[in-house]
DRENDO-1510 file (C-alpha; in Angstrom, 1 decimal, always signed):
<recs>
REC; n; res; u; v; w
REC; 1; ALA; +23.2; +31.0; -24.6 .
REC; 2; ARG; +19.8; +29.9; -25.9 .
REC; 3; LEU; +17.9; +32.7; -24.3 .
REC; 4; PRO; +19.9; +35.9; -24.8 .
REC; 5; GLY; +18.8; +38.7; -22.6 .
REC; 6; ALA; +17.0; +36.4; -20.2 .
REC; 7; GLU; +17.3; +36.8; -16.5 .
REC; 8; LEU; +18.5; +33.6; -14.8 .
REC; 9; ALA; +18.2; +33.1; -11.1 .
REC; 10; VAL; +19.7; +30.3; -9.0 .
REC; 11; ALA; +18.1; +30.3; -5.6 .
REC; 12; GLU; +16.6; +28.3; -2.8 .
REC; 13; ALA; +13.1; +28.1; -4.2 .
REC; 14; LEU; +10.8; +26.8; -1.4 .
REC; 15; LEU; +11.5; +29.1; +1.5 .
REC; 16; GLU; +12.8; +32.4; +0.1 .
REC; 17; PRO; +12.4; +32.4; -3.7 .
REC; 18; PRO; +13.7; +35.5; -5.6 .
REC; 19; SER; +11.3; +38.3; -6.3 .
REC; 20; SER; +11.5; +37.4; -10.1 .
REC; 21; ALA; +9.6; +34.2; -9.3 .
REC; 22; ARG; +6.4; +36.1; -8.6 .
REC; 23; GLY; +3.7; +36.6; -11.1 .
REC; 24; VAL; +5.3; +34.4; -13.8 .
REC; 25; ASP; +3.5; +33.0; -16.9 .
REC; 26; ALA; +4.8; +29.5; -16.6 .
REC; 27; VAL; +6.5; +27.1; -14.2 .
REC; 28; VAL; +8.0; +23.9; -15.6 .
REC; 29; GLY; +10.2; +21.4; -13.7 .
REC; 30; ASN; +11.1; +18.0; -12.4 .
REC; 31; PRO; +11.5; +18.8; -8.7 .
REC; 32; PRO; +13.7; +16.6; -6.5 .
REC; 33; TYR; +12.2; +13.4; -5.1 .
REC; 34; VAL; +13.4; +13.1; -1.5 .
REC; 35; ARG; +11.4; +11.4; +1.2 .
REC; 36; SER; +11.2; +13.4; +4.4 .
REC; 37; ILE; +13.0; +10.6; +6.4 .
REC; 38; ARG; +16.0; +11.0; +4.0 .
REC; 39; LEU; +15.8; +14.8; +4.0 .
REC; 40; ARG; +15.9; +14.8; +7.8 .
REC; 41; GLN; +19.1; +12.8; +7.8 .
REC; 42; ALA; +20.8; +14.8; +5.0 .
REC; 43; ASP; +19.6; +18.3; +5.9 .
REC; 44; PRO; +17.9; +18.6; +9.3 .
REC; 45; ALA; +17.6; +22.4; +9.1 .
REC; 46; LEU; +15.7; +22.3; +5.8 .
REC; 47; TRP; +13.5; +19.4; +7.1 .
REC; 48; THR; +12.7; +21.5; +10.2 .
REC; 49; ALA; +11.9; +24.6; +8.1 .
REC; 50; LEU; +9.6; +22.7; +5.7 .
REC; 51; ARG; +7.8; +20.5; +8.1 .
REC; 52; GLY; +4.3; +21.8; +8.4 .
REC; 53; ARG; +5.0; +24.9; +6.3 .
REC; 54; PHE; +2.9; +23.6; +3.4 .
REC; 55; ALA; -0.1; +21.3; +3.3 .
REC; 56; ALA; +2.2; +19.0; +1.4 .
REC; 57; THR; +4.6; +18.7; +4.3 .
REC; 58; SER; +2.0; +18.5; +7.1 .
REC; 59; HIS; +1.2; +14.8; +7.3 .
REC; 60; GLY; +3.1; +11.6; +7.7 .
REC; 61; GLU; +6.3; +10.8; +5.8 .
REC; 62; TRP; +6.0; +13.5; +3.1 .
REC; 63; ASP; +8.2; +14.0; +0.0 .
REC; 64; LEU; +10.0; +17.1; -1.1 .
REC; 65; TYR; +8.6; +17.1; -4.6 .
REC; 66; ALA; +5.1; +17.6; -3.2 .
REC; 67; ALA; +6.1; +21.0; -1.6 .
REC; 68; PHE; +7.1; +22.2; -5.1 .
REC; 69; VAL; +3.7; +21.3; -6.5 .
REC; 70; GLU; +2.1; +23.6; -3.9 .
REC; 71; ARG; +4.7; +26.3; -4.2 .
REC; 72; ALA; +4.4; +26.5; -8.0 .
REC; 73; LEU; +0.9; +27.9; -7.6 .
REC; 74; ASP; +2.3; +30.8; -5.6 .
REC; 75; TRP; +4.6; +31.8; -8.4 .
REC; 76; LEU; +2.0; +32.0; -11.2 .
REC; 77; ARG; +0.1; +35.2; -12.3 .
REC; 78; PRO; -3.6; +34.8; -12.7 .
REC; 79; GLY; -4.1; +32.7; -15.8 .
REC; 80; GLY; -0.5; +31.3; -15.6 .
REC; 81; ARG; +0.2; +27.6; -16.0 .
REC; 82; ALA; +2.5; +25.1; -14.4 .
REC; 83; GLY; +3.6; +21.6; -15.5 .
REC; 84; LEU; +5.6; +19.4; -13.2 .
REC; 85; VAL; +7.0; +15.8; -13.6 .
REC; 86; VAL; +6.4; +14.2; -10.2 .
REC; 87; PRO; +5.9; +10.6; -8.9 .
REC; 88; SER; +2.4; +9.3; -9.3 .
REC; 89; ARG; +2.3; +8.5; -5.5 .
REC; 90; TRP; +0.9; +11.9; -4.8 .
REC; 91; LEU; -2.4; +10.8; -6.4 .
REC; 92; THR; -3.0; +8.1; -3.8 .
REC; 93; ALA; -0.5; +8.3; -0.9 .
REC; 94; ALA; -1.8; +9.1; +2.6 .
REC; 95; PHE; +0.8; +11.8; +3.2 .
REC; 96; ALA; -0.5; +13.7; +0.1 .
REC; 97; GLY; -4.1; +13.9; +1.4 .
REC; 98; PRO; -3.7; +17.5; +2.6 .
REC; 99; LEU; -2.0; +18.5; -0.7 .
REC; 100; ARG; -4.8; +16.9; -2.7 .
REC; 101; ALA; -7.4; +18.7; -0.6 .
REC; 102; ALA; -5.6; +22.1; -1.0 .
REC; 103; LEU; -5.3; +21.7; -4.8 .
REC; 104; ALA; -9.0; +20.7; -5.1 .
REC; 105; ALA; -10.2; +23.6; -2.9 .
REC; 106; ARG; -8.3; +26.0; -5.1 .
REC; 107; GLY; -9.5; +24.4; -8.4 .
REC; 108; ALA; -5.8; +24.4; -9.3 .
REC; 109; VAL; -5.4; +21.2; -11.3 .
REC; 110; CYS; -6.4; +21.2; -14.9 .
REC; 111; GLY; -4.9; +17.9; -16.0 .
REC; 112; VAL; -2.9; +14.8; -15.0 .
REC; 113; ILE; -1.0; +12.3; -17.0 .
REC; 114; ASP; -0.1; +9.1; -15.3 .
REC; 115; PHE; +2.6; +7.0; -17.0 .
REC; 116; GLY; +1.6; +3.9; -15.0 .
REC; 117; ALA; +4.5; +1.4; -14.8 .
REC; 118; GLU; +6.3; +2.9; -17.8 .
REC; 119; GLN; +9.8; +3.9; -16.8 .
REC; 120; VAL; +10.4; +7.4; -18.2 .
REC; 121; PHE; +13.9; +7.9; -16.7 .
REC; 122; ALA; +16.7; +5.6; -17.9 .
REC; 123; ASP; +18.7; +5.7; -14.7 .
REC; 124; ALA; +16.1; +5.3; -12.0 .
REC; 125; THR; +13.1; +3.2; -11.1 .
REC; 126; THR; +10.2; +5.7; -10.8 .
REC; 127; TYR; +6.5; +5.8; -11.4 .
REC; 128; ALA; +6.0; +9.1; -13.0 .
REC; 129; SER; +3.1; +11.5; -13.6 .
REC; 130; VAL; +2.8; +15.0; -15.0 .
REC; 131; VAL; +0.5; +17.4; -13.1 .
REC; 132; TYR; -0.8; +20.5; -14.9 .
REC; 133; LEU; -1.8; +23.5; -12.7 .
REC; 134; HIS; -3.4; +26.8; -13.5 .
REC; 135; ALA; -3.8; +30.0; -11.4 .
REC; 136; ALA; -7.4; +31.0; -12.1 .
REC; 137; GLY; -8.3; +34.7; -12.0 .
REC; 138; PRO; -10.7; +35.9; -9.3 .
REC; 139; ALA; -13.6; +35.9; -11.8 .
REC; 140; ALA; -12.9; +32.5; -13.3 .
REC; 141; ALA; -15.7; +29.9; -13.0 .
REC; 142; PRO; -14.5; +26.6; -11.5 .
REC; 143; ALA; -14.0; +23.9; -14.1 .
REC; 144; GLY; -16.3; +20.9; -13.9 .
REC; 145; ALA; -13.7; +18.3; -14.8 .
REC; 146; ILE; -10.0; +17.8; -15.3 .
REC; 147; ALA; -8.4; +16.1; -18.3 .
REC; 148; ALA; -6.8; +12.8; -17.5 .
REC; 149; ALA; -4.6; +10.2; -19.3 .
REC; 150; ARG; -3.3; +7.0; -18.0 .
REC; 151; LEU; -1.0; +4.4; -19.6 .
REC; 152; GLY; -1.9; +0.8; -18.9 .
REC; 153; PRO; -1.1; -2.6; -20.4 .
REC; 154; GLY; -3.4; -1.9; -23.3 .
REC; 155; GLY; -2.1; +1.5; -24.1 .
REC; 156; TRP; -3.3; +5.0; -23.3 .
REC; 157; ALA; -6.8; +5.7; -21.8 .
REC; 158; THR; -8.0; +9.3; -21.8 .
REC; 159; GLY; -11.0; +11.1; -20.5 .
REC; 160; GLN; -12.1; +13.5; -17.8 .
REC; 161; VAL; -12.5; +13.2; -14.0 .
REC; 162; ALA; -15.2; +15.3; -12.3 .
REC; 163; THR; -13.7; +17.9; -10.0 .
REC; 164; ALA; -16.5; +17.3; -7.6 .
REC; 165; ARG; -14.9; +13.9; -6.8 .
REC; 166; LEU; -11.5; +15.4; -6.0 .
REC; 167; GLY; -10.5; +16.1; -2.4 .
REC; 168; ALA; -8.2; +14.6; +0.2 .
REC; 169; ALA; -9.1; +11.0; -0.6 .
REC; 170; PRO; -7.0; +9.2; -3.3 .
REC; 171; TRP; -7.6; +10.4; -6.8 .
REC; 172; VAL; -8.6; +7.7; -9.2 .
REC; 173; LEU; -8.0; +8.4; -12.9 .
REC; 174; ASP; -10.8; +6.1; -13.9 .
REC; 175; VAL; -10.8; +6.6; -17.7 .
REC; 176; GLY; -11.2; +4.0; -20.4 .
REC; 177; ASP; -13.1; +0.8; -20.8 .
REC; 178; ALA; -11.7; -0.9; -17.8 .
REC; 179; ALA; -12.5; +2.0; -15.6 .
REC; 180; ALA; -16.1; +2.1; -16.9 .
REC; 181; ALA; -16.5; -1.5; -16.1 .
REC; 182; CYS; -15.1; -1.0; -12.6 .
REC; 183; ALA; -17.4; +1.9; -12.0 .
REC; 184; ALA; -20.3; -0.3; -13.0 .
REC; 185; LEU; -19.2; -3.0; -10.6 .
REC; 186; ALA; -18.9; -0.5; -7.8 .
REC; 187; ALA; -22.4; +0.8; -8.4 .
REC; 188; ARG; -23.9; -2.8; -8.1 .
REC; 189; GLY; -21.9; -4.4; -5.3 .
REC; 190; VAL; -21.0; -3.8; -1.6 .
REC; 191; ALA; -17.4; -2.6; -1.1 .
REC; 192; LEU; -15.0; -5.0; +0.6 .
REC; 193; GLY; -14.1; -2.4; +3.1 .
REC; 194; GLU; -17.7; -2.0; +4.2 .
REC; 195; VAL; -17.8; -5.6; +5.6 .
REC; 196; ALA; -14.2; -6.3; +6.4 .
REC; 197; ARG; -11.2; -4.7; +8.0 .
REC; 198; ILE; -8.0; -4.8; +5.9 .
REC; 199; ALA; -4.8; -4.4; +7.8 .
REC; 200; LYS; -1.1; -4.4; +6.9 .
REC; 201; GLY; +1.0; -7.1; +8.6 .
REC; 202; VAL; +3.3; -6.6; +11.6 .
REC; 203; GLY; +6.9; -5.5; +10.8 .
REC; 204; THR; +9.7; -7.1; +12.8 .
REC; 205; ASN; +12.3; -5.0; +10.9 .
REC; 206; ALA; +14.6; -8.1; +11.3 .
REC; 207; ASP; +12.7; -11.1; +9.9 .
REC; 208; GLY; +16.0; -13.1; +9.7 .
REC; 209; ALA; +16.3; -13.1; +13.5 .
REC; 210; TYR; +12.6; -13.7; +14.3 .
REC; 211; VAL; +11.4; -16.0; +11.5 .
REC; 212; LEU; +12.4; -19.6; +11.6 .
REC; 213; GLU; +12.4; -21.3; +8.2 .
REC; 214; ARG; +12.1; -25.0; +7.4 .
REC; 215; CYS; +10.5; -25.7; +10.8 .
REC; 216; ALA; +10.0; -29.2; +12.3 .
REC; 217; ALA; +8.2; -29.8; +15.6 .
REC; 218; ARG; +9.7; -31.9; +18.3 .
REC; 219; GLY; +7.2; -32.2; +21.1 .
REC; 220; ALA; +7.1; -28.8; +22.9 .
REC; 221; LEU; +10.0; -27.5; +20.9 .
REC; 222; VAL; +10.3; -26.4; +17.3 .
REC; 223; ARG; +13.5; -26.4; +15.2 .
REC; 224; GLY; +14.2; -24.2; +12.3 .
REC; 225; VAL; +16.7; -21.9; +10.6 .
REC; 226; ALA; +17.2; -18.3; +11.4 .
REC; 227; THR; +19.6; -15.8; +9.8 .
REC; 228; LEU; +22.0; -13.8; +12.0 .
REC; 229; ASP; +24.7; -11.6; +10.6 .
REC; 230; GLY; +24.0; -12.9; +7.2 .
REC; 231; GLU; +24.6; -16.5; +8.1 .
REC; 232; GLU; +22.0; -19.3; +8.6 .
REC; 233; VAL; +21.9; -20.8; +12.0 .
REC; 234; GLU; +19.9; -23.7; +13.3 .
REC; 235; VAL; +17.7; -22.8; +16.2 .
REC; 236; GLU; +15.5; -24.8; +18.6 .
REC; 237; VAL; +13.1; -22.8; +20.7 .
REC; 238; GLU; +9.9; -23.4; +22.6 .
REC; 239; ARG; +7.0; -24.0; +20.2 .
REC; 240; ALA; +4.7; -21.9; +22.5 .
REC; 241; ALA; +7.1; -18.9; +22.0 .
REC; 242; THR; +6.3; -18.9; +18.2 .
REC; 243; ARG; +3.4; -18.4; +15.9 .
REC; 244; PRO; +3.0; -19.7; +12.4 .
REC; 245; CYS; +3.6; -16.7; +10.2 .
REC; 246; LEU; +2.7; -15.6; +6.7 .
REC; 247; ARG; +4.7; -13.2; +4.4 .
REC; 248; GLY; +3.7; -12.2; +0.9 .
REC; 249; ARG; +5.7; -15.0; -0.7 .
REC; 250; ASP; +4.0; -17.6; +1.5 .
REC; 251; VAL; +0.5; -16.7; +0.2 .
REC; 252; ALA; -0.5; -19.4; -2.3 .
REC; 253; ALA; -3.7; -18.8; -4.3 .
REC; 254; TRP; -6.5; -20.9; -2.9 .
REC; 255; GLY; -4.3; -22.0; +0.0 .
REC; 256; VAL; -5.5; -22.9; +3.5 .
REC; 257; VAL; -3.2; -22.6; +6.5 .
REC; 258; ASP; -3.0; -25.8; +8.6 .
REC; 259; GLU; -1.5; -25.5; +12.0 .
REC; 260; ALA; +0.0; -29.0; +11.6 .
REC; 261; ALA; +1.7; -28.2; +8.3 .
REC; 262; PRO; +5.4; -27.1; +8.3 .
REC; 263; HIS; +4.9; -23.3; +7.9 .
REC; 264; PRO; +7.6; -20.7; +8.8 .
REC; 265; ARG; +7.2; -19.6; +12.5 .
REC; 266; ALA; +8.0; -16.3; +14.1 .
REC; 267; ILE; +9.2; -15.8; +17.6 .
REC; 268; TYR; +6.5; -13.8; +19.3 .
REC; 269; PRO; +7.7; -12.0; +22.4 .
REC; 270; TYR; +4.3; -10.7; +23.3 .
REC; 271; ASP; +1.5; -11.8; +25.7 .
REC; 272; ALA; -2.1; -12.6; +24.8 .
REC; 273; ALA; -3.0; -9.0; +25.2 .
REC; 274; GLY; -0.3; -7.8; +22.8 .
REC; 275; ALA; +2.0; -6.4; +25.4 .
REC; 276; LEU; +5.7; -6.9; +25.1 .
REC; 277; ILE; +7.1; -9.5; +27.6 .
REC; 278; ALA; +10.1; -8.1; +29.4 .
REC; 279; LEU; +13.2; -10.2; +28.6 .
REC; 280; PRO; +13.7; -11.5; +32.2 .
REC; 281; ALA; +10.1; -12.8; +32.2 .
REC; 282; LEU; +10.5; -14.1; +28.7 .
REC; 283; ALA; +13.6; -16.0; +29.8 .
REC; 284; ARG; +11.7; -17.6; +32.7 .
REC; 285; ARG; +8.9; -18.6; +30.4 .
REC; 286; TRP; +10.8; -19.5; +27.3 .
REC; 287; PRO; +14.5; -19.7; +28.0 .
REC; 288; ARG; +15.5; -21.0; +24.6 .
REC; 289; ALA; +13.7; -18.2; +22.7 .
REC; 290; ALA; +15.1; -15.6; +25.1 .
REC; 291; ALA; +18.7; -17.0; +24.6 .
REC; 292; HIS; +18.2; -16.8; +20.8 .
REC; 293; LEU; +17.1; -13.2; +21.0 .
REC; 294; ARG; +20.0; -12.3; +23.2 .
REC; 295; ARG; +22.4; -13.8; +20.6 .
REC; 296; GLY; +20.9; -11.5; +18.0 .
REC; 297; ARG; +20.9; -8.5; +20.3 .
REC; 298; ALA; +23.4; -6.5; +18.3 .
REC; 299; ARG; +21.4; -6.9; +15.1 .
REC; 300; LEU; +18.1; -6.1; +16.8 .
REC; 301; GLU; +19.5; -3.0; +18.5 .
REC; 302; ALA; +21.0; -1.7; +15.2 .
REC; 303; ARG; +17.5; -1.4; +13.6 .
REC; 304; GLU; +16.7; +2.2; +12.5 .
REC; 305; ASP; +20.1; +3.6; +13.7 .
REC; 306; GLY; +19.8; +2.3; +17.2 .
REC; 307; ARG; +16.3; +3.2; +18.0 .
REC; 308; PHE; +15.7; -0.2; +19.6 .
REC; 309; ALA; +18.7; -0.1; +21.9 .
REC; 310; GLY; +18.0; -0.9; +25.6 .
REC; 311; ALA; +16.1; -3.4; +27.7 .
REC; 312; ALA; +13.2; -3.7; +25.1 .
REC; 313; PHE; +15.6; -4.4; +22.2 .
REC; 314; HIS; +13.6; -7.6; +21.4 .
REC; 315; ARG; +10.4; -5.8; +20.4 .
REC; 316; TYR; +9.1; -5.8; +16.9 .
REC; 317; GLY; +10.0; -2.7; +14.8 .
REC; 318; ARG; +6.5; -2.0; +13.6 .
REC; 319; PRO; +3.9; -3.8; +15.8 .
REC; 320; GLN; +1.1; -2.1; +14.0 .
REC; 321; ASN; -2.3; -3.8; +14.2 .
REC; 322; LEU; -0.8; -6.3; +16.6 .
REC; 323; ALA; -4.0; -7.1; +18.5 .
REC; 324; PHE; -5.8; -7.5; +15.2 .
REC; 325; HIS; -3.2; -10.0; +13.9 .
REC; 326; ALA; -2.9; -11.8; +17.2 .
REC; 327; ASP; -6.7; -12.6; +17.0 .
REC; 328; ARG; -7.0; -16.3; +15.9 .
REC; 329; ALA; -10.3; -15.8; +14.2 .
REC; 330; ALA; -10.4; -16.8; +10.5 .
REC; 331; LYS; -9.0; -14.3; +8.0 .
REC; 332; VAL; -8.0; -14.0; +4.4 .
REC; 333; VAL; -4.4; -13.1; +3.6 .
REC; 334; VAL; -3.1; -11.5; +0.4 .
REC; 335; PRO; +0.5; -10.4; -0.6 .
REC; 336; ASP; +1.3; -6.7; -0.7 .
REC; 337; VAL; +2.5; -7.1; -4.3 .
REC; 338; ALA; +1.3; -9.5; -7.0 .
REC; 339; ARG; +0.6; -9.9; -10.7 .
REC; 340; ALA; -2.9; -11.1; -10.2 .
REC; 341; GLY; -5.3; -12.1; -7.4 .
REC; 342; ARG; -3.8; -14.4; -4.8 .
REC; 343; ALA; -5.3; -15.1; -1.5 .
REC; 344; LEU; -5.5; -17.9; +1.1 .
REC; 345; ILE; -7.7; -18.6; +4.1 .
REC; 346; ASP; -6.1; -18.8; +7.5 .
REC; 347; GLN; -8.0; -20.5; +10.3 .
REC; 348; ALA; -4.9; -21.3; +12.4 .
REC; 349; GLY; -4.1; -17.8; +13.8 .
REC; 350; ALA; -1.0; -17.2; +11.7 .
REC; 351; LEU; +0.8; -14.0; +12.3 .
REC; 352; VAL; +0.8; -11.8; +9.2 .
REC; 353; LEU; +4.0; -10.0; +8.5 .
REC; 354; ASP; +4.4; -6.7; +6.7 .
REC; 355; SER; +4.8; -8.0; +3.2 .
REC; 356; ALA; +1.2; -9.2; +3.4 .
REC; 357; TYR; -2.3; -7.9; +4.4 .
REC; 358; ALA; -5.0; -9.6; +6.4 .
REC; 359; VAL; -8.7; -9.3; +5.7 .
REC; 360; ARG; -11.2; -10.2; +8.4 .
REC; 361; ALA; -15.0; -9.6; +8.5 .
REC; 362; ARG; -16.0; -6.8; +10.8 .
REC; 363; ALA; -18.0; -7.6; +13.9 .
REC; 364; GLY; -21.5; -8.7; +12.9 .
REC; 365; ALA; -20.6; -8.9; +9.2 .
REC; 366; ALA; -19.2; -12.5; +9.4 .
REC; 367; ALA; -22.8; -13.8; +9.9 .
REC; 368; VAL; -24.0; -12.3; +6.6 .
REC; 369; PRO; -23.2; -13.5; +3.1 .
REC; 370; ASP; -21.2; -10.4; +2.2 .
REC; 371; GLY; -18.9; -11.1; +5.2 .
REC; 372; ASP; -18.2; -14.7; +4.2 .
REC; 373; PRO; -14.4; -15.2; +4.2 .
REC; 374; TRP; -14.8; -17.8; +1.4 .
REC; 375; LEU; -16.4; -15.1; -0.7 .
REC; 376; HIS; -13.5; -12.7; +0.1 .
REC; 377; ALA; -10.9; -15.3; -0.6 .
REC; 378; LEU; -12.5; -16.2; -3.9 .
REC; 379; VAL; -12.8; -12.5; -5.0 .
REC; 380; LEU; -9.2; -11.8; -3.9 .
REC; 381; SER; -7.9; -14.9; -5.9 .
REC; 382; SER; -9.7; -13.8; -9.1 .
REC; 383; PRO; -8.9; -11.7; -12.1 .
REC; 384; VAL; -11.1; -8.9; -10.7 .
REC; 385; VAL; -8.3; -7.9; -8.4 .
REC; 386; ALA; -5.8; -7.1; -11.1 .
REC; 387; LEU; -8.5; -5.4; -13.2 .
REC; 388; TRP; -9.5; -3.3; -10.3 .
REC; 389; LEU; -6.1; -2.4; -9.1 .
REC; 390; ARG; -4.9; -1.4; -12.5 .
REC; 391; VAL; -7.6; +1.2; -12.5 .
REC; 392; ALA; -7.8; +2.2; -8.8 .
REC; 393; GLY; -4.2; +1.5; -7.7 .
REC; 394; VAL; -0.6; +2.1; -8.7 .
REC; 395; PRO; +0.7; -0.4; -11.3 .
REC; 396; LEU; +4.3; -1.6; -10.9 .
REC; 397; ARG; +7.0; -2.8; -13.3 .
REC; 398; GLY; +6.6; -6.3; -14.7 .
REC; 399; GLY; +2.8; -6.3; -14.6 .
REC; 400; TYR; +2.6; -6.2; -10.8 .
REC; 401; VAL; +0.0; -4.4; -8.8 .
REC; 402; ARG; +0.2; -3.3; -5.1 .
REC; 403; LEU; -2.5; -4.7; -2.8 .
REC; 404; LYS; -3.0; -2.3; +0.1 .
REC; 405; THR; -5.8; -1.1; +2.2 .
REC; 406; ALA; -6.6; +2.1; +0.3 .
REC; 407; TYR; -7.0; +0.2; -2.9 .
REC; 408; LEU; -8.7; -3.0; -1.6 .
REC; 409; ALA; -11.3; -1.3; +0.6 .
REC; 410; PRO; -13.3; +0.1; -2.3 .
REC; 411; LEU; -13.1; -3.3; -4.3 .
REC; 412; PRO; -16.7; -4.2; -5.0 .
REC; 413; LEU; -18.0; -7.7; -4.1 .
REC; 414; PRO; -20.2; -9.3; -6.7 .
REC; 415; PRO; -24.0; -8.6; -6.3 .
REC; 416; ALA; -25.9; -11.2; -4.2 .
REC; 417; GLY; -27.7; -13.8; -6.3 .
REC; 418; ARG; -27.6; -17.3; -7.6 .
REC; 419; ALA; -24.3; -16.9; -9.5 .
REC; 420; ARG; -22.5; -15.7; -6.4 .
REC; 421; ASP; -23.9; -18.5; -4.3 .
REC; 422; GLU; -22.7; -21.0; -6.8 .
REC; 423; ALA; -19.3; -19.4; -6.9 .
REC; 424; VAL; -18.8; -19.6; -3.1 .
REC; 425; ARG; -20.2; -23.2; -3.0 .
REC; 426; ALA; -17.6; -24.2; -5.7 .
REC; 427; ALA; -14.8; -22.4; -3.9 .
REC; 428; ARG; -15.6; -24.2; -0.6 .
REC; 429; ALA; -15.6; -27.5; -2.5 .
REC; 430; GLY; -12.2; -26.7; -4.1 .
REC; 431; ASP; -13.4; -26.5; -7.7 .
REC; 432; ARG; -11.5; -23.4; -8.9 .
REC; 433; ASP; -12.6; -23.4; -12.5 .
REC; 434; GLU; -16.3; -23.7; -11.6 .
REC; 435; ALA; -15.9; -21.0; -8.9 .
REC; 436; LEU; -14.2; -18.6; -11.2 .
REC; 437; ALA; -16.7; -19.2; -14.0 .
REC; 438; ALA; -19.6; -18.5; -11.7 .
REC; 439; LEU; -17.9; -15.5; -10.2 .
REC; 440; ARG; -17.4; -14.0; -13.7 .
REC; 441; GLY; -21.1; -14.5; -14.2 .
REC; 442; ALA; -21.9; -12.8; -10.9 .
REC; 443; TYR; -19.8; -9.8; -11.9 .
REC; 444; ASP; -21.2; -9.9; -15.4 .
REC; 445; LEU; -17.8; -8.9; -16.9 .
REC; 446; PRO; -16.9; -9.2; -20.6 .
REC; 447; ALA; -14.5; -12.0; -21.3 .
REC; 448; ALA; -11.8; -9.6; -22.6 .
REC; 449; LEU; -11.7; -7.7; -19.4 .
REC; 450; TRP; -11.9; -10.8; -17.2 .
REC; 451; GLU; -9.0; -12.5; -19.1 .
REC; 452; GLY; -7.0; -9.2; -19.1 .
REC; 453; GLY; -7.0; -9.4; -15.3 .
REC; 454; ALA; -6.0; -13.1; -15.1 .
</recs>
């Protein structure tokens, strides 16, 4: 009614678009946001047809909207433009690396707007962006930069991002004063990821069954509370069958894990080499722990639609980085989501679960000042974390930021010098105020930016 005489086509757009969708002047849209794991359940045939067909669907757990970003370019005539509202995850997510590389190789992106934590849809929690694409003609010279705008706690920051920096790696829209300060820090300091490995915690996929809360030791046994079928049950198992564990909510700023303290403990059905102990062997070694796991068998086998059914039902759902986390060497632990820097030092070999990340100095780096875990814990407990992640990461609702390997690895440590030495000395002595004041001096950050990250 609004476009009399227009041709309207309703069609499957990704696999067999209508001929009228070729050589168009403009593409606009808000394509569907559907993770591939959900698409596979809802429409297996479409999932099979799309998997690997596009760069956007060739890696990891991809999302349907990303295929539309790539497809939109095929519809445009030379000089045509596209504007799509899509989640901002494509800028940094690992699955979108091939898509970012493809777009950068074609010089297809001319602008990005990132709405940060602002909720632009009233009926859904999303983190939205708008990507602007153009189909350059064969004689067009590649642009040297793309326009970028990002909404943060202080309002909009705008600027340009050099196209030479765009590729498969996460795209950082580092525009505005905070971004300039972070770039200066990165130019002066060693990146955390150069001297430390950062690893996501182990996922049991059923913490209620494995994790014992409110633990109390009784000789060789430990008593705590587990949750089975939604009900709390008191459990007593062999202490040697458990490990103290840390989740994101257990990470207290400036904390230190003490083996003697009453921490939550996780039943750990693995041997010293990280291999799963078969249940009969587990029952001979730790009969109480095995009996508890058997009581929770129905719950454990039901994980991921029955993927864990069978003799190995007691294994963790996501034992990623298990050898790394089983290592009892000192490490720093941070939550996966926080409002500001929050880290503790663990020297008791606690098992890190998947709502937290562990940071441990790389081999050989622990002996040098840049690899000092006290330095890492101090930095990760400071306002620098929130400042950095609001520029380099993905902000969340409520002022939260996500701490993950991709964002923390480039985090710059303060340059070596007297101020940094004083900061670490004060941190070891437990003087937080002095440590943070010295750290701010080491970073040479303006008070407004430092306080904005607190």
